[in-house]
N, C-alpha and C positions, 0 to 999 in steps of 0.2 A: 504494500500500500504506500502510495506517495504521500509524504507529509504536507506538501503544498505550502500554502501561506501560513499555516499554523506552526511550522518548524517541526522539530523532532517530536514524535508521538510516543506515548506509552499506552499499553492496553491493560486496563485496571478492572478488577472484579468488584461487583456490587451484589448485594442481597445474598451473601454467602456463596458467591460464584455462580448464581443464577443468571447474571448478566456480565458481559465483558465489554467494556466501553473504551474506545480509542479517544484519547484526549491529549492536548499539547503538554509536553514536559514542562515548558516554561510559560505558557499562557494561562488562560482561565482553566482551573481544574475543579471539578465537582468534588465535594466532600460529602458530609451527611445531610446538608440542608435540602438538596433536591430529593433525597430519599425520604426524609421526614415530610416534605411537601406532598409527594406522591401518596404517602400513607394517609394523609389528611384529606384526601379526595374520596368521598364515599360513592364512587361511580359504580354502575351496574352494567353487565353485558348489554350491548346494543346502544349505549348512550354515546353522545358525541362530546369529546373533550379537546380543549385547546390549551396548549402550553405556550404562554407568551414569553418570548425570550428564551427559547428552548436550548440554546447552546448546542452542545454535542448530543443532546437528546436524553440525558440521564433521567430527569424526572419523568418525562413521558414514557420512557421505556421501563422504568421501575413500576409505574402504574400499569402499563400494558402487560408486564410479566405477572403482576398480582391479579389483574382482572382481565381475563381473555374476552375477546369479542367486542372490544371498544372500537369506535371510529375515532382514531387518534390523529390530532393535527398539532403542528408546532409552527411558530412564527419566530424567525431569527434574522437579525439585522446584518450579521457578518457572514458573507458567503462561505468562507472557509469552514466556519462552525456548522453552518447549514449542511454543507457537504459531509462533514463528519457525522452529523445526526442521521443522514440518509444511510451512510455506510454502517453505522452502529445498528440501525433498525434492521437492515438487510441481514447482517451477520448474526443478529440475535433472533431472527425469524419473527419479528413483530412488525405489523403494518403501521407505518407512521407517515403521514403526508406532511412534508416540510415546506413551508412557504417562506420566501425571502422578502424582507421589507421592514419598514419602520412601523412601530405600533401606532404612531400618530397618523400614518398614511398607509394603512395596510393594503395589500393587493386586492383587486376587485373581487376575487373568489372568496376572500374572507369577509369583506364588507357585505356580501350578499348572504352570509351564513350566520346561523345562530347555534349556540352550544348549550348542552346541559350543564357543563362544568367548564370553568376557566381557572387555570392555576398559574401562579407566577412567583418568581424569585428575583425581584428587581434589585438594582444596585443599592447597596446599603449606605454608601458614602455620598455626601452632597457634592455638587459640582465644584465648589471651591476647596475641596480637600486635595492633598498631594497626589498627583497622578502616578500610576504605576508605569514602570519602564516599558512593559509589554503592552502593545495596543489592545490586544484581545482581552487581557486581564483588566486593563483600565476601563474598557467599554463595559465589561460585565460588573465591575465593582463600584464605579463612580458615575453619578448621574450626569447626563449631558442635557440636550434639549428636552428629553423626556423625563420630567420630574416624577416623583412618586405619585402625585395627584393625577398626572397624565396616564401613568400605568394603570391606575385603578379605573379611571374613566374609560380607557380602551378596553379593559376587561369587562366592565359592566355593559358596554355597548355590544359586545359579542355574545352576551348571555341571553337566553330566552327568558321571558317572565317566569320568576320562580326558580331560575337556574342558580347554581351555587358557585361563588367565587372563593378561591383559597389562595392565601399568600403566606409566605414565610419571610420574616424581616427582623430587624433589630428592635428591641424593646423601646429604645429612645424615639422611634418613629411611630409608636402606637397611636399617639394622639392625632397625628396626621392621617393615619389610616382610618380611624373611626370617624374623624371629621369629614373625610372624603366620601365615606359610605353613608353618612347621615342624609336621610331623605330619599335615598336611592336604593338602599339595601338594608335589610334587617335580619331578624333571626340570627344574630351574630353569636358565634361560638369562639372563645378565646382560650388557647392552650399555651401557657408558658412552658418553655423548655429550659431546664436547669442542668448544669453540669453534674451536680451532686445534691443530695438532700440538704436543705437549709441554706443553699447558695442562691444568689440572685439569678434570674433567668437571663440567658444570653441570646435567646431567640424567642419569638412569639409566632405562633401559628394562628391565623385568623380565617374564619369561614363565615360567609354571609350569603343570604339569598336575595336576589334581585326583586324589588317591589314587594317586599314582605315587611311585617311589623318591626318595631324598633326594639324588641327585647334583646337582652344580652346575657349570655351564660358564660361565666368564668370558671374553668375547670381546674382541678388541682394540678400542680406542675408535673410535667413528664420529665422524669429524672434519668439521665443518661448513664451515669457511672455509680458503681457501688461505693459506699462510704469508706473512707480511709485509704482509697487508692490514689496515687499521685500521677501521673502520666500512665493511665491504665492501659494494658493491652486489650485486645478485642474481647478476651474471655472475662474481663472485669466489667463489661456492660451489665446493667441491671437486667433482670429477666425480661421485663417489658421492652427495654431498648433492644435487646438481642432478638426478640421476636420480630420487631419492626425492621431493624437494620440488617439482620443476618438471615431471617427466615421469611421475609416478604410479607409480614403481617401488616394489617391496616390499623388505623387509629379511630375507627368507628365500630360500634357494635350495637345493633338494634336501635339505631337513631340517636345514640349517645356516644360521647367521646370515651373510648375504652379500647384497649388493645384486643384485636381479634386476629386469629390465624387464618 
């Protein structure tokens, strides 16, 4: 496989080896955030799902591996990453339609479509933060023309009425997320993600339904690592984290947030 514009590539395992993902050695590299995001999408076979800013396809393909029979789509701004997403989908045997374009000006085929679920892992850092040396990493991590509000607006526009949006982001941006959803989406579920019990959350997962009521449910934190471990190896994940990150489990069970195999 030619590395192309992304430079040297590595092929990395996700979901306990159920997926193998090509990604740049020195560019944007997926870690656990897209895996958690995919687990937070309660999609059912036959539903249509859009991953905004799909990168090399990790979140979409994690979801596709967990839930067969989805109509999966991704939108990616950077052509080299879009090409990787197509390659990763083909090599993992998961159908994924990858569109290229800006979320503020999506291609015509997406503007004409609506989805049951839209998921996103937008840049965490504001535009005035220090840029990364690698262009691909910088585009993925630092906001440009498309601010967080524009990401959320684009996601809501692509949802059918009652459809569900899912986002993973930094806790410091939670107020912006809830403000952008106000009046446009409700039935909000918030799941903090903490490194260990008793520690502050470093990520938040937010789910909301388009054109629904304004109720908010805040769930107990999802804890990644066992207490007392310091740079823990994979086998020191909590049991729930291991089910999600290694065994392709989901984060919904019977309409409630709870780990499900």
